[in-house]
VMD Tcl script that draws the C-alpha trace (Angstrom):
set ca {
  {0.00 0.00 0.00}
  {1.27 3.49 -0.88}
  {-0.17 6.73 0.52}
  {0.32 9.97 -1.44}
  {-1.56 12.90 0.01}
  {-5.25 12.05 0.11}
  {-4.88 9.07 -2.25}
  {-4.19 5.43 -1.43}
  {-2.67 3.00 -3.96}
  {-2.88 -0.72 -3.33}
  {-3.70 -4.19 -4.63}
  {-7.45 -4.67 -5.10}
  {-7.60 -7.42 -2.48}
  {-11.36 -7.51 -1.84}
  {-14.34 -8.42 -4.01}
  {-15.68 -4.88 -3.61}
  {-12.44 -3.26 -4.84}
  {-12.13 -5.68 -7.77}
  {-15.72 -4.99 -8.82}
  {-15.13 -1.22 -8.59}
  {-12.04 -1.59 -10.80}
  {-14.01 -3.55 -13.40}
  {-16.74 -0.89 -13.36}
  {-14.16 1.83 -13.97}
  {-12.68 -0.19 -16.83}
  {-16.20 -0.53 -18.29}
  {-16.69 3.23 -18.04}
  {-13.44 3.89 -19.91}
  {-13.01 1.00 -22.35}
  {-16.69 0.41 -23.22}
  {-18.72 3.57 -22.63}
  {-16.22 6.33 -23.37}
  {-13.82 4.96 -25.96}
  {-15.74 2.01 -27.39}
  {-12.67 -0.25 -27.42}
  {-14.82 -3.09 -26.06}
  {-18.42 -4.07 -26.90}
  {-21.06 -3.69 -24.21}
  {-22.61 -7.02 -25.25}
  {-19.38 -8.79 -24.22}
  {-19.39 -7.34 -20.72}
  {-22.55 -7.90 -18.74}
  {-23.53 -6.02 -15.61}
  {-21.39 -2.98 -16.38}
  {-18.17 -4.87 -15.59}
  {-15.30 -5.02 -18.13}
  {-13.52 -8.34 -17.58}
  {-11.57 -10.80 -19.70}
  {-9.90 -14.21 -19.54}
  {-6.63 -12.67 -18.32}
  {-8.03 -11.28 -15.07}
  {-7.62 -14.58 -13.13}
  {-3.92 -14.43 -14.05}
  {-3.43 -10.76 -13.10}
  {-2.84 -8.64 -10.01}
  {-5.41 -5.80 -9.99}
  {-4.27 -2.43 -8.64}
  {-6.38 0.56 -7.64}
  {-6.13 4.22 -6.63}
  {-8.58 5.31 -3.92}
  {-9.61 8.81 -3.00}
  {-10.15 9.83 0.62}
  {-13.74 8.55 0.53}
  {-12.64 5.09 -0.59}
  {-13.81 5.49 -4.18}
  {-11.76 3.86 -6.93}
  {-10.50 6.66 -9.21}
  {-7.78 4.78 -11.05}
  {-6.84 1.21 -11.89}
  {-4.27 -0.94 -13.66}
  {-3.27 -4.59 -13.63}
  {-0.14 -6.70 -13.83}
  {-0.69 -9.75 -16.03}
  {1.49 -12.64 -14.87}
  {2.76 -15.48 -17.04}
  {0.03 -18.00 -17.95}
  {-0.90 -20.32 -20.85}
  {-2.79 -17.34 -22.36}
  {0.47 -15.46 -22.92}
  {0.90 -11.69 -23.07}
  {-1.29 -9.64 -25.48}
  {1.44 -7.02 -26.08}
  {3.82 -9.66 -27.46}
  {1.46 -10.34 -30.36}
  {2.61 -7.05 -31.86}
  {6.30 -7.36 -31.01}
  {8.92 -7.99 -33.67}
  {9.42 -11.72 -34.28}
  {13.08 -11.60 -33.29}
  {12.27 -9.95 -29.92}
  {9.48 -12.27 -28.75}
  {11.59 -15.28 -27.67}
  {13.40 -13.40 -24.88}
  {10.03 -12.63 -23.24}
  {8.33 -15.93 -24.04}
  {11.11 -17.93 -22.38}
  {10.59 -18.85 -18.70}
  {11.58 -15.63 -16.98}
  {10.04 -13.13 -14.56}
  {7.97 -11.00 -16.94}
  {4.64 -9.24 -16.41}
  {2.49 -7.04 -18.63}
  {1.01 -3.72 -17.54}
  {-2.48 -3.25 -18.94}
  {-5.96 -1.79 -18.41}
  {-4.61 1.48 -17.10}
  {-7.69 3.64 -16.53}
  {-8.67 6.76 -14.62}
  {-12.05 8.17 -13.72}
  {-13.11 10.80 -16.28}
  {-13.14 13.41 -13.51}
  {-9.34 13.06 -13.44}
  {-8.69 13.34 -17.17}
  {-10.07 16.33 -19.04}
  {-8.46 18.18 -21.93}
  {-4.98 17.41 -23.26}
  {-4.01 21.10 -22.96}
  {-4.85 21.06 -19.27}
  {-2.63 18.04 -18.76}
  {0.24 19.77 -20.58}
  {-0.10 22.68 -18.16}
  {-0.16 20.30 -15.20}
  {2.98 18.62 -16.51}
  {4.60 22.02 -16.81}
  {3.69 22.75 -13.21}
  {5.21 19.44 -12.10}
  {8.53 19.89 -13.86}
  {8.85 23.55 -12.94}
  {7.67 23.59 -9.33}
  {8.17 19.98 -8.15}
  {11.20 18.73 -10.07}
  {12.69 22.21 -10.19}
  {13.54 22.22 -13.89}
  {14.84 25.54 -15.26}
  {13.11 24.91 -18.54}
  {10.25 27.33 -19.14}
  {6.85 25.74 -18.90}
  {3.19 26.78 -19.21}
  {1.52 28.32 -16.15}
  {0.25 25.87 -13.54}
  {-3.36 24.76 -13.85}
  {-5.47 22.67 -11.54}
  {-9.15 23.26 -10.89}
  {-8.51 26.99 -10.67}
  {-5.94 26.67 -7.85}
  {-2.50 27.61 -9.07}
  {-0.90 26.71 -5.74}
  {-2.22 23.13 -5.65}
  {-0.41 20.05 -6.88}
  {-2.46 18.62 -9.79}
  {-4.38 15.65 -8.46}
  {-4.32 13.96 -11.86}
  {-0.54 13.85 -11.64}
  {-0.72 12.44 -8.12}
  {-2.94 9.60 -9.36}
  {-0.75 8.91 -12.42}
  {2.46 8.88 -10.38}
  {0.83 6.87 -7.61}
  {-0.26 4.18 -10.07}
  {3.28 4.06 -11.50}
  {4.61 3.66 -7.95}
  {2.26 0.82 -7.04}
  {2.90 -0.96 -10.36}
  {6.64 -0.80 -9.75}
  {6.36 -1.82 -6.09}
  {4.07 -4.76 -6.87}
  {6.38 -5.95 -9.65}
  {9.38 -5.87 -7.30}
  {7.44 -7.68 -4.56}
  {6.56 -10.46 -7.04}
  {10.09 -10.92 -8.33}
  {9.40 -9.43 -11.78}
  {12.52 -8.27 -13.65}
  {10.93 -6.98 -16.89}
  {7.63 -5.27 -17.69}
  {5.97 -5.06 -21.09}
  {3.03 -2.99 -22.27}
  {1.13 -1.91 -25.38}
  {0.88 1.87 -25.21}
  {0.00 5.01 -27.12}
  {3.02 7.08 -28.06}
  {1.85 9.96 -25.85}
  {2.00 7.77 -22.72}
  {5.41 6.44 -23.75}
  {6.72 10.01 -24.10}
  {5.21 10.96 -20.74}
  {6.91 8.03 -19.00}
  {10.23 8.98 -20.59}
  {9.87 12.47 -19.09}
  {9.63 10.78 -15.71}
  {12.89 8.97 -16.46}
  {11.32 5.58 -17.24}
  {13.10 4.40 -20.38}
  {10.59 2.04 -21.97}
  {12.11 0.58 -25.17}
  {9.99 -0.14 -28.26}
  {9.98 -3.80 -29.35}
  {7.57 -3.54 -32.27}
  {5.65 -1.21 -34.63}
  {2.43 0.69 -33.94}
  {-0.74 -1.25 -34.63}
  {-4.49 -0.83 -34.12}
  {-5.13 -2.24 -30.62}
  {-7.44 -0.13 -28.47}
  {-6.26 2.77 -30.62}
  {-2.81 3.20 -32.15}
  {-0.37 1.43 -29.84}
  {3.08 -0.11 -29.91}
  {4.70 -2.71 -27.62}
  {7.39 -1.57 -25.16}
  {9.55 -3.15 -22.47}
  {11.18 -1.84 -19.29}
  {13.84 -3.46 -17.10}
  {12.84 -3.18 -13.43}
  {16.47 -2.52 -12.51}
  {16.43 0.60 -14.72}
  {13.26 1.87 -13.05}
  {14.42 1.85 -9.43}
  {16.26 5.18 -9.47}
  {13.70 7.31 -11.41}
  {10.75 5.89 -9.45}
  {12.52 6.64 -6.17}
  {13.41 10.14 -7.28}
  {10.01 11.29 -8.47}
  {8.31 9.66 -5.50}
  {10.55 11.62 -3.10}
  {9.96 14.88 -4.97}
  {6.24 14.23 -5.03}
  {6.16 13.49 -1.29}
  {8.13 16.67 -0.57}
  {5.68 18.68 -2.69}
  {2.65 17.13 -0.98}
  {4.05 17.99 2.45}
  {4.12 21.66 1.41}
  {0.46 21.59 0.39}
  {-2.29 22.63 2.80}
  {-3.39 19.65 4.92}
  {-6.07 17.52 3.27}
  {-9.14 16.44 5.19}
  {-8.78 12.72 5.99}
  {-11.31 10.07 4.91}
  {-14.48 9.89 7.02}
  {-13.84 13.48 8.17}
  {-17.55 14.33 8.31}
  {-18.31 11.24 10.35}
  {-15.48 12.04 12.77}
  {-16.79 15.57 13.20}
  {-20.23 14.16 14.04}
  {-18.86 12.00 16.86}
  {-16.22 14.42 18.12}
  {-16.69 15.02 21.83}
  {-18.83 11.92 22.31}
  {-17.60 10.49 25.64}
  {-18.64 9.24 29.07}
  {-17.17 7.69 32.23}
  {-17.89 4.17 33.46}
  {-16.22 2.20 36.26}
  {-13.27 4.56 36.54}
  {-12.54 4.63 32.79}
  {-13.10 7.35 30.21}
  {-14.69 6.17 26.94}
  {-14.37 8.38 23.87}
  {-14.35 8.42 20.09}
  {-10.70 8.68 19.01}
  {-10.80 11.67 16.66}
  {-7.40 13.23 17.37}
  {-4.03 12.10 16.03}
  {-2.78 11.64 19.60}
  {-5.59 9.24 20.52}
  {-5.32 7.36 17.23}
  {-1.61 6.92 17.82}
  {-2.41 5.33 21.19}
  {-5.00 3.08 19.51}
  {-2.53 1.78 16.92}
  {0.18 1.18 19.54}
  {-2.27 -0.67 21.80}
  {-3.32 -2.90 18.90}
  {0.33 -3.64 18.11}
  {0.91 -4.65 21.74}
  {-2.18 -6.85 21.75}
  {-1.98 -8.54 18.34}
  {1.78 -8.72 17.82}
  {3.34 -9.04 21.28}
  {0.65 -10.48 23.54}
  {-1.44 -12.94 21.51}
  {1.01 -13.15 18.57}
  {-1.51 -13.39 15.72}
  {0.06 -10.62 13.57}
  {3.40 -10.46 11.78}
  {5.53 -7.65 13.32}
  {7.32 -7.01 9.98}
  {4.04 -5.73 8.51}
  {3.73 -2.93 11.06}
  {6.73 -0.57 11.14}
  {6.96 1.86 14.00}
  {5.17 -0.61 16.31}
  {1.76 0.64 15.14}
  {-0.90 -1.82 13.99}
  {-2.44 0.07 11.04}
  {-4.25 -1.22 7.96}
  {-6.08 0.46 5.01}
  {-9.49 0.18 6.71}
  {-8.40 2.49 9.52}
  {-8.72 5.57 7.33}
  {-12.40 4.78 6.82}
  {-13.14 3.85 10.43}
  {-14.33 5.40 13.66}
  {-12.29 4.16 16.63}
  {-13.65 3.77 20.15}
  {-11.10 3.93 22.95}
  {-11.08 3.54 26.72}
  {-8.58 5.53 28.82}
  {-7.47 4.86 32.39}
  {-6.99 7.58 35.00}
  {-3.53 8.40 33.64}
  {-4.93 8.98 30.13}
  {-3.41 5.79 28.66}
  {-5.43 3.74 26.17}
  {-6.40 0.38 27.71}
  {-9.08 -0.88 25.28}
  {-10.20 -0.18 21.73}
  {-12.45 -1.39 18.94}
  {-13.24 0.12 15.55}
  {-16.36 0.68 13.48}
  {-15.47 0.34 9.79}
  {-17.69 2.50 7.59}
  {-18.84 1.21 4.22}
  {-16.65 2.27 1.30}
  {-15.30 0.68 -1.86}
  {-12.71 -1.03 0.31}
  {-15.57 -3.32 1.29}
  {-16.07 -5.43 4.39}
  {-14.35 -8.73 5.17}
  {-17.72 -9.86 6.55}
  {-19.54 -9.32 3.25}
  {-16.88 -11.22 1.34}
  {-17.94 -14.23 3.43}
  {-21.68 -13.55 3.01}
  {-24.12 -15.27 0.65}
  {-24.25 -13.63 -2.77}
  {-27.79 -12.27 -2.35}
  {-26.83 -10.68 0.99}
  {-23.60 -9.28 -0.46}
  {-25.47 -7.66 -3.35}
  {-28.10 -6.28 -0.98}
  {-25.68 -4.84 1.58}
  {-22.60 -3.79 -0.39}
  {-23.93 -0.33 -1.25}
  {-25.73 0.22 2.06}
  {-24.53 3.15 4.15}
  {-26.64 1.99 7.08}
  {-24.32 -0.81 8.17}
  {-20.78 -0.84 9.54}
  {-18.33 -3.59 10.44}
  {-16.94 -4.32 13.90}
  {-13.29 -5.34 14.13}
  {-9.91 -4.90 15.87}
  {-11.01 -5.36 19.48}
  {-7.95 -5.07 21.73}
  {-7.35 -4.88 25.48}
  {-4.27 -3.83 27.39}
  {-2.64 -6.06 29.98}
  {-3.60 -7.00 32.71}
  {-7.24 -6.71 31.59}
  {-6.44 -8.78 28.50}
  {-5.08 -11.66 30.61}
  {-7.95 -11.41 33.06}
  {-10.61 -11.41 30.30}
  {-8.97 -13.60 27.66}
  {-11.90 -16.03 27.56}
  {-14.53 -13.31 27.08}
  {-12.26 -11.56 24.56}
  {-11.94 -14.83 22.63}
  {-15.70 -15.31 22.57}
  {-16.40 -11.79 21.37}
  {-13.76 -11.98 18.62}
  {-14.65 -15.59 17.75}
  {-10.98 -16.56 17.69}
  {-8.94 -18.32 20.33}
  {-6.89 -15.85 22.33}
  {-3.76 -17.71 23.49}
  {-3.11 -17.62 27.21}
  {-0.15 -15.41 27.96}
  {1.43 -15.05 31.37}
  {2.88 -11.96 32.97}
  {6.50 -11.11 32.27}
  {8.91 -9.78 34.86}
  {7.79 -6.24 34.02}
  {4.07 -7.03 34.35}
  {2.25 -7.26 37.64}
  {0.27 -10.35 38.73}
  {-3.46 -10.29 38.21}
  {-5.45 -8.52 40.93}
  {-8.94 -9.65 42.05}
  {-10.60 -6.64 40.38}
  {-8.89 -6.97 36.98}
  {-11.49 -9.36 35.56}
  {-14.36 -7.10 36.56}
  {-12.56 -4.12 35.04}
  {-12.02 -6.08 31.83}
  {-15.78 -6.71 31.64}
  {-16.45 -3.01 32.26}
  {-14.09 -2.10 29.41}
  {-15.92 -4.41 27.01}
  {-19.33 -3.16 28.08}
  {-18.23 0.49 27.81}
  {-16.77 0.01 24.32}
  {-19.98 -1.50 22.99}
  {-22.12 1.19 24.62}
  {-19.90 3.80 22.98}
  {-20.10 2.04 19.60}
  {-23.88 2.05 19.89}
  {-23.97 5.79 20.62}
  {-21.57 6.46 17.73}
  {-23.73 4.36 15.43}
  {-26.92 6.17 16.41}
  {-25.29 9.52 15.81}
  {-24.19 8.33 12.34}
  {-27.70 6.97 11.75}
  {-26.52 3.43 11.24}
  {-28.99 0.59 11.68}
  {-26.85 -2.57 11.92}
  {-23.40 -4.06 12.57}
  {-21.82 -6.92 10.70}
  {-18.85 -9.05 11.77}
  {-17.34 -12.53 11.54}
  {-18.42 -14.73 14.45}
  {-18.58 -18.34 15.57}
  {-22.12 -19.74 15.03}
  {-22.17 -21.54 18.40}
  {-21.27 -18.31 20.17}
  {-24.07 -16.64 18.21}
  {-26.43 -19.35 19.45}
  {-25.61 -18.42 23.06}
  {-26.39 -14.77 22.36}
  {-29.67 -15.78 20.70}
  {-30.60 -17.94 23.70}
  {-30.43 -14.83 25.88}
  {-32.44 -12.69 23.48}
  {-29.59 -11.10 21.54}
  {-30.69 -11.84 17.99}
  {-27.89 -12.43 15.49}
  {-28.48 -13.19 11.82}
  {-26.07 -15.52 10.03}
  {-25.75 -14.22 6.46}
  {-23.16 -16.63 5.08}
  {-21.78 -20.17 5.40}
  {-19.35 -21.29 8.10}
  {-15.79 -20.89 6.82}
  {-12.76 -22.60 8.34}
  {-10.09 -19.93 8.74}
  {-6.62 -20.08 10.35}
  {-8.14 -18.41 13.42}
  {-11.11 -20.80 13.58}
  {-14.49 -21.55 12.03}
  {-16.49 -18.36 11.55}
  {-19.49 -17.10 9.62}
  {-20.74 -13.69 8.53}
  {-23.15 -12.32 11.15}
  {-25.32 -9.23 11.36}
  {-27.20 -7.62 14.25}
  {-29.89 -4.96 13.98}
  {-29.88 -2.21 16.60}
  {-33.61 -2.34 17.28}
  {-33.13 -5.97 18.36}
  {-30.19 -5.45 20.75}
  {-30.59 -1.95 22.18}
  {-31.89 -3.04 25.59}
  {-29.01 -5.50 26.08}
  {-26.30 -2.85 25.61}
  {-27.57 -1.14 28.75}
  {-27.99 -4.32 30.82}
  {-24.76 -5.23 32.58}
  {-26.34 -8.24 34.30}
  {-27.50 -9.70 31.00}
  {-24.08 -9.31 29.44}
  {-22.48 -10.97 32.50}
  {-24.85 -13.95 32.15}
  {-24.02 -14.37 28.46}
  {-20.29 -14.11 29.20}
  {-20.50 -16.80 31.88}
  {-22.19 -19.24 29.50}
  {-19.64 -18.52 26.78}
  {-16.85 -19.22 29.28}
  {-18.60 -22.42 30.34}
  {-18.67 -23.61 26.74}
  {-14.93 -23.06 26.38}
  {-14.25 -24.90 29.65}
  {-16.30 -27.97 28.66}
  {-14.96 -28.00 25.09}
  {-18.21 -26.98 23.43}
  {-18.21 -24.12 20.97}
  {-14.45 -23.80 20.74}
  {-13.29 -20.99 18.54}
  {-10.39 -22.71 16.92}
}
mol new
graphics top color blue
foreach p $ca { graphics top sphere $p radius 0.5 }
foreach p [lrange $ca 0 end-1] q [lrange $ca 1 end] { graphics top cylinder $p $q radius 0.2 }
display resetview
């Protein structure tokens, strides 16, 4: 994943992101340019036989909308389309077993394209004010703001960055593509020396095949990425994703059992949230790879589109957290595991949100590991205190229960303020049965799936069916005791 200003560039690793990429391709390749026939692409999705052999890449704006896409086609029996137009004497070196991939289906939302003259002006702005070239260039132009870095350039350069990074991560040493001459010239201006390997031909317009050695791309990609990052840092700060939702819940807080519960809307609180999650998932229960989280902060792409609930102790330290993931084109892990009819019904709904990333600090985590396991529907490994940690005190278990109750009460209040009507999450069906037995209705919306963390299924709860239970501490205690009893007797294990 690469973050440039307000844009995120990453692999389309969810069904929702892949579908959004195919819709954008349909908009560009079918509706706007007519390169593909609508009759060959049903449902407004432009797909082909090469997609199962490709890595899809997307650019997301701060609201989670896909505004750009590309793909890396890997070697398969279908071959590489660009090589069909290459000179006969150049094909063998790419057809032989070697690490080659083809860049294709580069597309941007029409809002980010516009007139060719405008793009020339934006390029002039980039090379004059970002690269620092002394060559005279046209005046800067971008949506009427001469002091703003052209967003179209940010998306173009971001896609180039994520293509390069994904190729390196997959051991690719050469890229090929079929491109218009204008794009080839643009890439050369960025220092990417794509070499022609065949003549122009009629393929989605006038295009020619080109190749690029990954080793030759490392330096120019690193240089323009650094210059772009430096330029973005000089720009006025951009409102983060979900900014309106965060403003709506800002100041929402209460005290319960000696803890302060609040929506984490400041950078300081969010920093505490990410560090607490790192401690919980990486160090304590060891279910996350530490190499994926530099800086000892457990952060993933969904965090930008989430509202985080946090509990603070008397010293102001974060001791518990959970997040409410808002619906965006990033999609929900829960809906990927849902039945198709439910996925279609709920994917575009702005009335649901996903619960995830529950974490407790020690010693409350150790004291409440069984309840934590039941709520997350994964087995939380037992971990004992180290020399630096104090032994469990008699009140730690009760405080752990208070933290869990307070977090869910806060999530409910956040959800009501955002006018949400339901939560979805992945849960163990036998745990759901215990909740149902005590009047907490949960709806299973997908099959049981055996995952590394245990057997889970997509679940959904409607607020009007659970509201009274979120205010009933005794009821929650009863449910917790039965869940613990199941784990003790071996019934309803979560792994």
